[in-house]
C-alpha positions as CSV (number, residue, x, y, z in Angstrom):
1,M,5.1,-13.0,-17.5
2,E,3.8,-10.7,-14.7
3,D,4.0,-13.6,-12.3
4,L,7.7,-14.1,-13.4
5,I,8.4,-10.5,-12.6
6,F,6.8,-10.9,-9.1
7,L,8.9,-14.1,-8.6
8,I,12.1,-12.2,-9.6
9,F,11.4,-9.5,-7.0
10,C,10.7,-12.1,-4.3
11,L,14.1,-13.8,-5.1
12,L,15.8,-10.4,-5.0
13,S,14.3,-9.7,-1.6
14,I,15.6,-12.9,0.1
15,I,19.2,-12.3,-0.9
16,D,21.3,-12.3,2.3
17,I,18.3,-13.3,4.4
18,K,19.1,-14.3,7.9
19,I,17.0,-16.6,10.2
20,K,17.6,-17.0,13.9
21,G,17.9,-20.4,15.5
22,F,15.9,-22.1,18.3
23,N,15.1,-19.6,21.1
24,Q,17.2,-16.9,19.5
25,Y,15.9,-13.5,18.3
26,F,17.1,-10.2,16.7
27,N,17.0,-7.8,19.6
28,D,17.6,-4.9,17.2
29,Y,14.7,-5.8,14.9
30,M,13.2,-2.3,15.1
31,E,16.3,-0.4,14.4
32,L,16.2,1.7,11.2
33,K,18.8,-0.4,9.4
34,N,16.6,-3.5,9.8
35,T,13.2,-2.0,9.1
36,N,14.4,-0.3,5.9
37,A,14.7,-3.6,4.0
38,I,11.2,-4.7,5.1
39,K,9.8,-1.4,3.8
40,G,11.8,-1.9,0.6
41,I,9.8,-5.1,0.0
42,F,6.6,-3.2,0.2
43,V,7.9,-0.5,-2.1
44,W,8.2,-2.8,-5.0
45,M,4.8,-4.4,-4.1
46,I,3.2,-0.9,-4.3
47,V,4.8,-0.3,-7.7
48,L,3.4,-3.6,-9.0
49,S,0.0,-2.9,-7.4
50,H,-0.3,0.4,-9.3
51,Y,1.1,-1.2,-12.5
52,R,-1.7,-3.7,-12.6
53,G,-4.2,-0.8,-12.4
54,Y,-3.0,0.5,-15.7
55,Y,-2.9,-2.8,-17.5
56,K,-6.0,-4.8,-16.7
57,S,-6.0,-8.4,-17.8
58,N,-8.5,-11.3,-18.0
59,K,-5.7,-13.7,-17.3
60,I,-5.4,-15.2,-13.8
61,Y,-2.2,-14.0,-12.2
62,I,-0.9,-15.3,-8.8
63,Y,0.7,-11.9,-8.0
64,R,-2.5,-10.0,-8.7
65,T,-4.4,-12.3,-6.3
66,I,-1.7,-11.7,-3.6
67,L,-1.7,-7.9,-4.1
68,N,-5.5,-7.7,-4.2
69,Y,-5.5,-9.5,-0.9
70,L,-2.9,-7.2,0.6
71,G,-4.6,-4.0,-0.6
72,Q,-3.8,-1.0,1.6
73,K,-1.8,-3.2,3.9
74,M,1.1,-2.4,1.6
75,V,1.1,1.1,3.0
76,S,0.3,0.1,6.6
77,L,3.9,-0.6,7.7
78,F,5.1,2.8,6.5
79,L,2.7,4.5,8.9
80,F,3.4,2.1,11.7
81,Y,7.2,2.5,11.4
82,S,6.7,6.3,11.2
83,G,4.7,6.4,14.4
84,F,7.3,4.1,16.1
85,G,10.2,6.2,14.8
86,I,8.8,9.5,15.9
87,Y,8.2,8.4,19.5
88,E,11.6,6.7,19.6
89,S,13.2,10.0,18.6
90,I,11.1,11.9,21.1
91,K,12.2,9.5,23.9
92,N,15.9,9.9,22.9
93,K,16.1,13.6,21.9
94,G,13.2,15.1,23.8
95,I,12.0,18.6,23.0
96,K,14.8,19.2,20.5
97,Y,13.4,16.6,18.2
98,I,9.8,17.9,18.6
99,R,11.0,21.3,17.5
100,T,12.4,19.8,14.2
101,L,8.9,18.5,13.2
102,P,7.7,21.8,11.6
103,R,10.9,21.7,9.4
104,K,10.1,18.2,8.3
105,I,6.6,19.2,7.5
106,I,7.7,22.1,5.4
107,I,10.3,20.0,3.5
108,L,7.7,17.3,2.7
109,F,5.1,20.0,1.7
110,I,7.6,21.7,-0.7
111,K,8.6,18.4,-2.3
112,T,5.0,17.4,-2.7
113,Q,4.3,20.7,-4.5
114,I,7.1,20.0,-6.9
115,I,5.7,16.6,-7.6
116,I,2.2,18.0,-8.2
117,F,3.8,20.5,-10.7
118,I,5.5,17.6,-12.5
119,F,2.1,15.9,-12.8
120,F,0.7,19.1,-14.3
121,L,3.5,19.1,-16.9
122,N,2.9,15.4,-17.5
123,N,-0.8,16.1,-18.2
124,L,0.2,18.8,-20.7
125,L,2.4,16.4,-22.5
126,L,-0.3,13.8,-22.6
127,G,-3.0,16.2,-23.8
128,I,-4.9,15.8,-20.5
129,K,-6.8,19.0,-19.7
130,T,-6.2,20.1,-16.1
131,K,-8.5,22.8,-14.8
132,L,-6.7,25.5,-12.9
133,K,-9.2,25.1,-10.1
134,N,-8.2,21.3,-9.7
135,Y,-4.5,22.2,-9.7
136,F,-4.9,24.7,-6.9
137,L,-7.1,22.3,-5.0
138,S,-4.5,19.6,-5.4
139,I,-1.9,22.0,-3.8
140,I,-3.9,21.9,-0.6
141,F,-4.7,18.2,-1.0
142,I,-8.4,18.6,-1.5
143,S,-8.2,17.3,-5.1
144,S,-5.8,15.4,-7.3
145,I,-4.5,15.8,-10.9
146,G,-3.3,12.1,-11.1
147,N,-1.0,11.8,-8.2
148,S,-1.6,10.0,-4.8
149,N,-2.3,13.2,-2.8
150,W,-3.9,11.4,0.1
151,F,-0.6,9.7,1.1
152,A,1.4,12.9,1.3
153,F,-1.5,14.6,3.1
154,T,-1.7,11.8,5.7
155,I,2.1,11.8,6.4
156,I,2.2,15.6,6.7
157,S,-1.0,15.7,8.8
158,F,0.4,13.2,11.4
159,Y,3.7,15.0,11.6
160,F,1.7,18.1,12.5
161,Y,-0.5,16.2,15.0
162,A,2.7,14.8,16.6
163,F,4.1,18.3,16.9
164,I,1.0,19.9,18.5
165,S,0.5,16.8,20.8
166,F,4.0,16.9,22.3
167,I,5.3,20.5,22.0
168,F,3.5,21.7,25.2
169,I,4.6,18.8,27.3
170,K,7.7,20.1,29.1
171,N,8.3,17.2,31.5
172,E,9.8,14.3,29.5
173,K,8.4,11.8,31.9
174,K,4.9,12.8,30.7
175,F,5.6,12.4,27.0
176,F,3.2,9.5,27.0
177,L,0.4,12.1,27.4
178,G,1.3,13.2,23.8
179,I,0.3,9.7,22.6
180,L,-3.1,10.0,24.3
181,I,-3.6,13.4,22.7
182,I,-2.7,12.3,19.2
183,T,-4.9,9.2,19.6
184,I,-7.9,11.5,20.3
185,I,-6.9,13.7,17.3
186,N,-6.8,10.6,15.1
187,F,-10.6,10.0,15.7
188,F,-11.4,13.6,14.6
189,H,-9.0,13.2,11.6
190,V,-10.8,10.0,10.4
191,F,-14.2,11.6,10.8
192,F,-13.3,14.8,9.1
193,V,-11.3,13.3,6.2
194,Y,-13.8,10.5,5.5
195,N,-16.9,12.8,5.5
196,Y,-15.5,16.0,4.1
197,F,-12.0,16.0,2.8
198,Y,-11.9,12.8,0.8
199,P,-15.7,11.8,1.0
200,K,-16.2,8.1,1.4
201,M,-12.7,7.2,0.2
202,R,-11.9,4.6,2.9
203,F,-8.4,4.0,1.7
204,T,-7.4,7.5,2.8
205,I,-8.0,6.8,6.5
206,D,-8.0,3.1,7.1
207,N,-4.2,3.1,7.9
208,T,-4.1,6.0,10.3
209,L,-4.6,3.7,13.3
210,C,-1.3,2.0,12.2
211,F,0.6,5.2,13.0
212,I,-1.0,5.4,16.4
213,I,-0.2,1.7,17.1
214,G,3.4,2.4,16.1
215,L,3.5,5.1,18.9
216,Y,2.1,2.7,21.5
217,Y,4.5,0.0,20.3
218,S,7.4,2.3,21.0
219,L,6.0,3.1,24.4
220,F,5.6,-0.6,25.4
221,K,8.2,-2.3,23.3
222,K,10.4,-3.5,26.2
223,Y,7.5,-5.2,27.8
224,F,6.4,-6.7,24.5
225,D,9.9,-8.1,23.9
226,K,10.1,-9.7,27.3
227,I,6.9,-11.6,26.7
228,I,7.4,-12.7,23.1
229,M,11.2,-13.4,23.2
230,K,11.1,-15.5,26.3
231,N,11.2,-18.7,24.3
232,D,9.9,-20.1,20.9
233,I,6.8,-21.7,22.4
234,I,5.6,-18.3,23.6
235,Y,6.8,-16.7,20.4
236,I,4.8,-19.2,18.2
237,G,1.8,-18.9,20.6
238,N,1.8,-15.1,20.3
239,I,2.1,-14.9,16.5
240,S,-0.6,-17.6,16.2
241,F,-2.8,-15.5,18.5
242,F,-2.4,-12.4,16.3
243,I,-3.0,-14.5,13.1
244,L,-6.2,-15.9,14.5
245,I,-7.5,-12.5,15.5
246,Y,-6.5,-11.2,12.1
247,Y,-8.3,-14.1,10.4
248,Y,-11.4,-13.6,12.5
249,Y,-11.7,-9.9,11.6
250,Y,-10.7,-10.3,8.0
251,V,-13.1,-13.2,7.2
252,Y,-16.1,-12.9,9.6
253,Q,-16.5,-9.1,10.1
254,K,-17.9,-6.6,7.7
255,K,-15.3,-4.4,6.0
256,T,-16.1,-1.2,7.9
257,V,-13.5,1.6,8.4
258,L,-12.9,0.4,11.9
259,I,-12.5,-3.3,11.1
260,V,-10.2,-2.6,8.2
261,S,-8.1,-0.3,10.4
262,I,-7.9,-3.1,13.0
263,T,-6.9,-5.7,10.5
264,N,-4.2,-3.4,9.0
265,S,-2.8,-2.7,12.5
266,I,-2.7,-6.4,13.4
267,F,-1.0,-7.1,10.0
268,C,1.7,-4.7,11.0
269,L,2.2,-6.5,14.4
270,I,2.4,-9.9,12.6
271,I,5.2,-8.6,10.3
272,V,7.0,-7.0,13.3
273,I,6.9,-10.3,15.2
274,I,8.2,-12.2,12.1
275,S,11.1,-9.7,11.9
276,M,12.2,-10.8,15.4
277,K,13.2,-14.1,13.8
278,I,13.8,-13.3,10.1
279,R,15.9,-10.5,8.8
280,F,15.8,-9.1,5.2
281,N,18.8,-7.0,4.5
282,N,20.3,-6.3,1.1
283,E,21.3,-3.2,-1.0
284,F,18.4,-3.6,-3.4
285,L,15.7,-3.3,-0.7
286,N,17.6,-0.5,1.1
287,L,17.9,1.4,-2.2
288,L,14.1,1.2,-2.7
289,N,13.3,2.3,0.8
290,S,15.7,5.2,0.7
291,H,13.7,6.7,-2.1
292,S,10.3,5.3,-1.1
293,F,8.6,8.7,-0.8
294,S,9.6,9.9,-4.3
295,I,9.0,6.4,-5.8
296,Y,5.5,6.3,-4.3
297,L,4.5,9.8,-5.5
298,L,6.3,9.8,-8.9
299,Q,5.5,6.3,-10.1
300,R,2.2,7.3,-11.8
301,V,4.0,9.9,-13.9
302,V,5.9,7.1,-15.7
303,M,3.0,4.6,-15.7
304,R,0.5,7.1,-17.1
305,F,2.9,8.3,-19.8
306,I,3.7,4.8,-21.1
307,Y,0.0,3.8,-20.8
308,F,-1.3,6.7,-22.8
309,K,1.5,6.6,-25.4
310,K,1.0,2.8,-25.7
311,F,4.7,2.0,-25.5
312,F,5.7,-1.7,-25.3
313,K,2.1,-2.7,-25.7
314,N,2.9,-6.2,-26.8
315,N,5.7,-7.1,-24.4
316,E,4.9,-7.2,-20.7
317,F,8.4,-7.9,-19.5
318,I,10.1,-5.0,-21.4
319,R,7.2,-2.7,-20.5
320,F,7.5,-3.3,-16.8
321,F,11.3,-3.4,-16.8
322,F,11.4,0.0,-18.6
323,E,8.7,1.4,-16.2
324,F,10.4,0.2,-13.1
325,T,13.9,1.4,-14.0
326,T,12.6,4.7,-15.2
327,I,10.6,5.2,-11.9
328,L,13.7,4.4,-9.9
329,F,15.9,6.7,-12.1
330,I,13.6,9.8,-11.9
331,S,13.2,9.1,-8.1
332,L,16.9,9.2,-7.7
333,L,17.1,12.4,-9.8
334,F,14.3,14.0,-7.8
335,D,15.9,13.2,-4.4
336,N,19.3,14.3,-5.7
337,Y,18.1,17.6,-7.1
338,T,15.8,18.4,-4.2
339,S,18.3,17.6,-1.5
340,F,19.1,21.3,-1.3
341,I,15.7,21.8,0.4
342,D,16.8,19.5,3.2
343,K,20.2,21.3,3.5
344,Y,18.6,24.7,3.4
345,F,16.2,24.1,6.3
346,K,18.9,22.1,8.2
347,N,21.3,25.1,7.9
348,T,18.5,27.6,8.8
349,N,17.6,25.5,11.9
350,Q,21.3,25.2,12.9
351,N,21.8,29.0,12.5
352,K,18.7,29.6,14.7
353,H,20.0,27.1,17.2
354,N,23.4,28.9,17.3
355,F,21.7,32.3,17.7
356,F,19.9,31.1,20.8
357,N,23.0,29.5,22.2
358,K,24.9,32.8,21.8
359,N,22.1,34.7,23.5
360,E,22.1,32.2,26.4
361,E,25.9,32.5,26.7
362,S,25.6,36.3,26.8
363,L,23.0,36.1,29.5
364,I,25.2,33.8,31.6
365,I,28.1,36.2,31.3
366,I,25.9,39.2,32.3
367,N,24.5,37.3,35.2
368,N,27.9,36.2,36.4
369,K,29.1,39.8,36.2
């Protein structure tokens, strides 16, 4: 039954799929409207992945084998696209965009705190004792009370790293130096998080390199496109090359933090090259991606509740259908009722921008006089 659910999601994902012909490519493959659907695919995969963790089975399921193989790669693309998107915005908007990053960090932090409190209430309903110490430690991402704190911590951290890496670079022609700075910061992040923040939890740091690769991909994209999109022989040769490297590292190398980080990054590049030829674009996938942050962080609330209450224990299909629709529903509610946070900080930032503009106008008038 779980394989049937997986198949249904696969069929939903290929609705309105488009494939380019011989020597033809989607030049806008990295635009937001086109990457959203790909991320939507990995949203439902992540939900299924966490679902299998709550309902262990001795049966052999195809979808469990596939998801076991993918592992943290299901999260890799989100960090890759985030890195790419940030540098694209920096190139297009310059210092104005860099100055918005603290606002984005605050918004994400506040929303994460609301989600942590929801988990606290969920624990109370389930009779799970939560020590006050653990709750306060979860607020600063050192501990967890059932939620995936590491993901929010990683996203917020790298937004902050991007800010401090670029804010002091005044010459837009030297923005590439910011990438070098954040690359160095990433090594310190990996060392510190793996050894002290989330001790020996490899899954918390084996995707950070994907964010960095996303930055570099934005920097060199036009050269990458010229090489790969020249013709289909070169296209197939390049994708085969990356697949062989991936296979080598995945099969023949020990699963160290560095090796897993490399394979995750190569996986992202393979998916990106595939998206040059194949486009996924439908409302179902776009809907999932538009609420991906809340779906990712809230899914365990629903799963834990149903698991502990033992609802729909004897019907896998109804149980998952109820879980998935409930996760989607509460994510929609969460995003709807927390949208005021985005609006508040957007208005605050706009007022601040207007204030400085008025001061600049006053100075111009005084100087002219």
